[in-house]
MDAnalysis code that builds the backbone (N, CA, C; Angstrom):
import MDAnalysis as mda
import numpy as np

u = mda.Universe.empty(246, n_residues=82, atom_resindex=np.repeat(np.arange(82), 3), trajectory=True)
u.add_TopologyAttr("name", ["N", "CA", "C"] * 82)
u.add_TopologyAttr("resid", np.arange(1, 83))
u.add_TopologyAttr("resname", ["MET", "ILE", "LEU", "ALA", "ASN", "ALA", "LEU", "VAL", "THR", "LEU", "ASP", "ARG", "THR", "MET", "TRP", "GLY", "ILE", "ALA", "MET", "LYS", "HIS", "VAL", "LYS", "THR", "GLY", "MET", "LEU", "LEU", "ALA", "ALA", "THR", "VAL", "ALA", "LEU", "THR", "LEU", "ALA", "TRP", "THR", "PHE", "LEU", "PRO", "HIS", "PRO", "PHE", "PHE", "GLY", "ILE", "VAL", "VAL", "ALA", "CYS", "ALA", "ALA", "ILE", "GLY", "ALA", "LEU", "SER", "VAL", "VAL", "LEU", "GLY", "ILE", "ASN", "ALA", "LEU", "ARG", "GLN", "LEU", "SER", "GLY", "ALA", "ASP", "PRO", "PRO", "LEU", "ARG", "SER", "ALA", "ARG", "SER"])
u.atoms.positions = np.array([
    [-17.481, -7.219, -43.158],
    [-18.319, -7.501, -44.164],
    [-18.806, -8.879, -44.455],
    [-18.216, -9.827, -44.153],
    [-18.865, -11.459, -44.140],
    [-20.057, -11.264, -43.589],
    [-20.090, -10.932, -42.389],
    [-20.797, -11.145, -41.322],
    [-22.077, -10.617, -41.796],
    [-21.771, -9.193, -42.426],
    [-23.383, -8.248, -42.816],
    [-23.677, -8.921, -43.780],
    [-23.562, -9.819, -44.348],
    [-23.781, -10.626, -45.602],
    [-24.493, -11.914, -45.699],
    [-23.914, -12.015, -44.239],
    [-24.998, -13.528, -43.751],
    [-25.972, -13.210, -43.088],
    [-26.039, -11.615, -41.976],
    [-27.135, -11.342, -41.760],
    [-28.467, -11.214, -42.595],
    [-27.814, -10.605, -43.979],
    [-28.822, -9.981, -45.081],
    [-29.367, -11.227, -45.374],
    [-28.619, -12.423, -45.952],
    [-29.100, -13.723, -46.039],
    [-29.853, -14.398, -45.200],
    [-29.733, -14.091, -43.638],
    [-30.469, -14.584, -43.062],
    [-31.737, -14.300, -42.414],
    [-32.048, -12.673, -43.046],
    [-32.833, -11.647, -42.893],
    [-33.820, -12.305, -44.198],
    [-33.380, -12.486, -45.469],
    [-34.271, -12.598, -46.381],
    [-34.891, -14.174, -46.208],
    [-34.255, -15.033, -45.467],
    [-34.560, -16.602, -45.126],
    [-35.584, -16.213, -44.584],
    [-35.831, -15.820, -43.286],
    [-36.615, -15.477, -42.322],
    [-37.456, -14.802, -42.910],
    [-37.649, -13.656, -43.670],
    [-38.933, -12.857, -44.513],
    [-39.467, -14.097, -45.193],
    [-38.853, -15.158, -46.065],
    [-39.436, -16.435, -46.489],
    [-40.323, -17.419, -45.329],
    [-39.701, -17.461, -44.575],
    [-40.234, -18.319, -43.558],
    [-41.326, -17.558, -43.167],
    [-41.322, -16.207, -42.670],
    [-42.590, -15.714, -42.406],
    [-43.847, -15.610, -43.177],
    [-43.483, -15.432, -44.262],
    [-44.523, -15.086, -45.304],
    [-44.899, -16.269, -45.609],
    [-44.538, -17.721, -45.550],
    [-44.706, -18.937, -46.137],
    [-46.075, -19.124, -45.188],
    [-45.864, -18.737, -43.709],
    [-46.750, -19.275, -42.673],
    [-48.112, -18.252, -42.541],
    [-47.883, -17.236, -43.322],
    [-48.575, -16.064, -43.101],
    [-49.813, -16.509, -44.207],
    [-49.351, -16.916, -45.297],
    [-50.306, -17.665, -46.496],
    [-50.942, -18.691, -45.907],
    [-50.138, -19.393, -45.123],
    [-51.031, -20.614, -44.751],
    [-52.068, -20.177, -43.833],
    [-51.690, -19.462, -43.120],
    [-52.849, -18.767, -42.014],
    [-54.100, -17.809, -43.045],
    [-53.871, -17.244, -43.344],
    [-54.832, -16.675, -44.455],
    [-55.635, -17.640, -45.440],
    [-55.041, -18.836, -45.796],
    [-55.889, -19.654, -46.339],
    [-57.009, -20.500, -45.382],
    [-56.161, -20.657, -44.209],
    [-56.853, -21.369, -43.281],
    [-58.061, -20.556, -43.052],
    [-58.081, -19.268, -42.521],
    [-58.702, -18.092, -42.354],
    [-60.192, -18.216, -43.309],
    [-59.892, -18.447, -44.474],
    [-60.702, -17.850, -45.627],
    [-61.217, -19.258, -45.543],
    [-60.938, -20.513, -45.255],
    [-61.659, -22.165, -44.911],
    [-62.784, -21.818, -44.103],
    [-62.108, -21.384, -42.586],
    [-63.223, -21.200, -41.402],
    [-64.426, -20.270, -41.878],
    [-63.957, -19.237, -42.716],
    [-64.957, -18.186, -42.479],
    [-66.067, -18.647, -43.637],
    [-65.392, -19.539, -44.640],
    [-66.478, -19.988, -45.673],
    [-67.333, -21.200, -44.931],
    [-67.078, -21.894, -44.271],
    [-67.714, -22.528, -43.710],
    [-68.579, -22.271, -42.759],
    [-68.130, -21.196, -41.658],
    [-68.990, -20.545, -41.025],
    [-70.285, -20.007, -41.628],
    [-69.950, -19.416, -42.916],
    [-70.584, -18.680, -43.579],
    [-71.662, -19.372, -44.304],
    [-71.305, -20.665, -44.454],
    [-72.332, -22.259, -44.877],
    [-73.273, -22.315, -44.030],
    [-72.514, -22.277, -42.903],
    [-73.938, -23.065, -41.780],
    [-74.411, -22.383, -41.793],
    [-74.180, -20.524, -41.128],
    [-75.369, -19.872, -40.416],
    [-75.769, -18.618, -41.573],
    [-75.394, -18.864, -43.053],
    [-76.176, -17.846, -43.811],
    [-77.116, -18.804, -44.659],
    [-78.452, -18.522, -45.274],
    [-79.247, -19.270, -46.061],
    [-78.471, -19.656, -47.102],
    [-78.273, -20.321, -47.514],
    [-77.714, -20.897, -48.804],
    [-77.771, -20.178, -50.440],
    [-78.905, -19.681, -50.665],
    [-78.776, -19.198, -51.535],
    [-78.162, -17.582, -51.510],
    [-78.260, -16.908, -50.351],
    [-77.664, -15.592, -50.002],
    [-76.182, -15.652, -49.808],
    [-76.026, -16.851, -49.371],
    [-74.292, -17.414, -49.438],
    [-73.673, -17.668, -50.954],
    [-74.475, -17.809, -51.820],
    [-74.350, -18.160, -53.226],
    [-73.848, -16.554, -53.563],
    [-74.944, -16.072, -53.179],
    [-74.849, -14.164, -53.864],
    [-73.493, -13.610, -53.322],
    [-73.266, -13.950, -52.270],
    [-71.974, -13.214, -51.655],
    [-70.610, -13.689, -52.180],
    [-70.795, -14.905, -52.368],
    [-69.359, -15.738, -52.617],
    [-69.520, -15.499, -53.797],
    [-70.444, -15.221, -54.775],
    [-70.475, -15.008, -56.052],
    [-69.494, -13.213, -56.450],
    [-70.210, -12.431, -55.516],
    [-69.799, -11.030, -55.915],
    [-68.650, -10.997, -55.280],
    [-68.034, -11.882, -53.985],
    [-67.133, -11.650, -53.644],
    [-65.942, -12.166, -54.884],
    [-66.094, -13.109, -55.736],
    [-65.314, -13.699, -56.453],
    [-65.275, -12.815, -57.748],
    [-65.920, -11.862, -57.978],
    [-66.201, -11.035, -59.120],
    [-65.409, -9.942, -58.462],
    [-65.306, -9.202, -57.173],
    [-64.660, -7.861, -56.912],
    [-63.158, -8.487, -56.962],
    [-62.785, -10.191, -56.622],
    [-61.461, -10.480, -56.620],
    [-60.734, -10.329, -57.714],
    [-61.519, -10.847, -59.009],
    [-61.302, -11.224, -60.401],
    [-61.061, -9.596, -60.834],
    [-61.960, -8.823, -60.326],
    [-61.564, -7.282, -60.931],
    [-60.139, -6.680, -60.461],
    [-60.272, -6.613, -59.091],
    [-58.963, -6.407, -58.390],
    [-57.743, -6.364, -59.487],
    [-57.863, -8.573, -59.024],
    [-56.532, -8.473, -59.928],
    [-56.476, -8.257, -60.991],
    [-57.373, -8.211, -61.912],
    [-57.201, -7.726, -63.657],
    [-56.786, -6.610, -63.689],
    [-57.172, -5.439, -62.621],
    [-56.582, -4.062, -62.869],
    [-55.819, -4.157, -62.342],
    [-55.470, -4.782, -61.348],
    [-53.610, -4.482, -60.762],
    [-52.793, -4.880, -62.090],
    [-53.181, -6.250, -63.154],
    [-52.548, -6.717, -63.874],
    [-52.481, -5.367, -65.237],
    [-53.990, -5.016, -65.460],
    [-53.610, -3.609, -66.649],
    [-52.757, -2.397, -66.229],
    [-53.036, -2.184, -65.082],
    [-52.333, -1.072, -64.217],
    [-51.033, -1.481, -64.806],
    [-50.089, -2.688, -64.334],
    [-48.833, -2.807, -64.133],
    [-48.700, -2.697, -65.574],
    [-49.181, -3.423, -66.865],
    [-48.864, -3.307, -67.999],
    [-48.682, -1.940, -68.724],
    [-49.872, -1.378, -68.260],
    [-49.871, 0.304, -68.692],
    [-48.547, 0.955, -68.154],
    [-48.601, 0.512, -67.214],
    [-46.898, 1.732, -66.173],
    [-45.793, 1.343, -66.624],
    [-45.691, 0.118, -67.479],
    [-44.370, -0.629, -67.960],
    [-43.575, -0.770, -66.889],
    [-43.824, -0.831, -65.670],
    [-42.898, -1.272, -64.969],
    [-42.590, -2.817, -64.805],
    [-41.520, -3.132, -64.957],
    [-41.291, -4.726, -64.599],
    [-41.504, -5.159, -63.409],
    [-42.049, -6.277, -62.832],
    [-41.984, -6.895, -61.766],
    [-40.625, -7.192, -61.043],
    [-40.193, -6.883, -59.808],
    [-39.289, -6.909, -58.718],
    [-38.519, -8.470, -59.550],
    [-37.477, -8.592, -59.992],
    [-36.430, -9.739, -59.997],
    [-36.306, -10.539, -58.872],
    [-36.415, -11.494, -59.260],
    [-36.823, -12.659, -57.699],
    [-35.109, -13.051, -57.817],
    [-34.553, -13.148, -56.686],
    [-32.750, -13.926, -56.824],
    [-33.056, -15.429, -56.597],
    [-31.464, -15.668, -56.788],
    [-31.512, -17.285, -57.418],
    [-31.606, -17.441, -55.792],
    [-31.956, -18.928, -55.782],
    [-31.254, -19.137, -54.220],
    [-30.321, -20.567, -54.403],
    [-29.691, -20.546, -53.384],
    [-28.272, -21.369, -53.443],
    [-28.534, -22.172, -52.522],
])
């Protein structure tokens, strides 16, 4: 029983470490993509593309938040770290 609990805790810890690196990789990929787009696209077109992407991302975030509030579902509880 103790071994099973230790394995579950280790699994959660490894998942947290993996997600931390995924988020860093996504941020790095976005930075590289923006730099390449700024270099190769005409600057006014780049501005239009970035503005449209920002408006789209904001719309998705607000839509998800609104749907979550309408459904009445609470977000999952975060477990306390020890």
